[in-house]
C-alpha positions in Angstrom: 15.1 4.5 -16.5 15.1 2.7 -12.9 12.0 2.1 -10.7 12.9 4.7 -8.2 12.7 7.2 -10.9 9.4 6.1 -12.3 7.8 5.7 -8.5 8.9 9.4 -8.2 7.2 10.3 -11.6 4.0 8.5 -10.9 3.9 10.3 -7.4 4.4 13.8 -9.0 1.5 13.1 -11.5 -0.5 11.7 -8.8 0.1 14.9 -6.9 -0.4 17.3 -9.5 -4.0 15.5 -10.4 -4.6 15.6 -6.9 -4.2 19.7 -6.8 -5.9 20.0 -10.3 -8.8 18.3 -8.7 -8.9 19.8 -5.0 -8.6 16.2 -3.5 -7.3 17.8 -0.3 -10.5 19.0 0.6 -11.6 15.1 0.6 -8.0 14.3 2.5 -7.9 13.0 6.1 -4.3 14.2 6.2 -4.5 17.8 8.1 -1.1 18.6 6.5 -2.8 18.1 3.1 -5.9 20.4 4.2 -3.4 23.0 6.0 -1.5 23.0 2.6 -4.2 23.0 0.4 -2.6 20.6 -1.5 -1.2 16.8 -1.4 1.4 16.7 1.2 0.8 13.2 2.2 1.4 10.1 0.2 0.0 10.7 -3.4 -1.7 7.0 -3.8 -4.1 7.7 -0.8 -4.9 10.8 -2.3 -5.8 9.4 -5.5 -8.5 6.9 -3.6 -10.6 10.0 -2.9 -11.3 10.3 -6.9 -13.5 7.5 -6.4 -15.9 10.5 -4.4 -16.1 12.8 -7.5 -18.8 12.9 -9.7 -19.1 10.7 -12.9 -18.4 13.6 -15.0 -15.2 14.5 -13.4 -13.6 11.4 -13.5 -14.6 10.6 -16.9 -12.7 13.9 -17.5 -9.9 12.8 -15.5 -9.8 9.0 -17.4 -10.0 10.9 -20.8 -7.2 13.5 -19.7 -4.9 10.4 -18.4 -5.3 8.7 -21.5 -4.5 11.4 -23.9 -1.3 12.2 -21.8 -0.2 8.5 -22.0 -0.8 8.3 -26.0 1.4 11.6 -25.8 -1.4 13.9 -27.3 -0.5 17.6 -27.1 -2.7 19.4 -24.6 -4.0 22.0 -26.9 -5.3 18.8 -28.8 -6.8 17.2 -25.9 -8.3 20.7 -25.1 -9.8 21.2 -28.4 -11.3 17.7 -28.4 -12.9 17.9 -24.8 -14.2 21.3 -25.4 -17.8 21.4 -25.1 -18.2 17.9 -23.7 -20.3 16.9 -20.7 -17.0 15.8 -19.1 -15.5 19.1 -19.5 -18.3 21.1 -18.2 -18.4 18.6 -14.9 -15.0 19.5 -14.3 -14.9 23.1 -14.8 -18.0 22.9 -12.6 -16.3 20.8 -9.7 -13.1 23.2 -10.0 -15.1 26.6 -9.8 -17.3 25.1 -7.0 -14.1 24.2 -5.5 -12.8 27.4 -5.6 -15.8 29.5 -4.7 -16.1 27.4 -1.2 -14.1 28.6 1.3 -12.4 26.0 3.4 -11.3 25.6 6.8 -8.3 23.8 7.6 -10.5 21.9 10.8 -12.4 19.2 10.3 -15.8 20.5 12.2 -17.0 16.9 13.1 -14.8 14.0 13.5 -17.7 11.9 12.4 -17.6 13.4 9.0 -14.1 13.1 8.5 -12.5 10.7 5.8 -11.0 7.6 7.6 -7.1 6.7 6.8 -6.8 3.1 6.1 -3.5 1.7 7.3 
């Protein structure tokens, strides 16, 4: 496998994770907010994961660890069922779905700053 396909695969995984966590809501890229998914550089989007609640980040780490160990999703789901991390993740997802989102950032002062 060449490095270009690895980078492409990594980028796709990051895009999926960003979508799974609704990180586009925290993104400074207007295209991401309009599309309600990552449309920019997924590595930048991944930086927003630091703004997630601790339990959600712990769920994400567990998910990525299970994936890297090739643990089937069903086994991961069964293991995480009822855990504080899973509860935090599902609460985050539910809150993101319930809260309406405007593609316009109302106050530029509150918008995340893009780093060069």
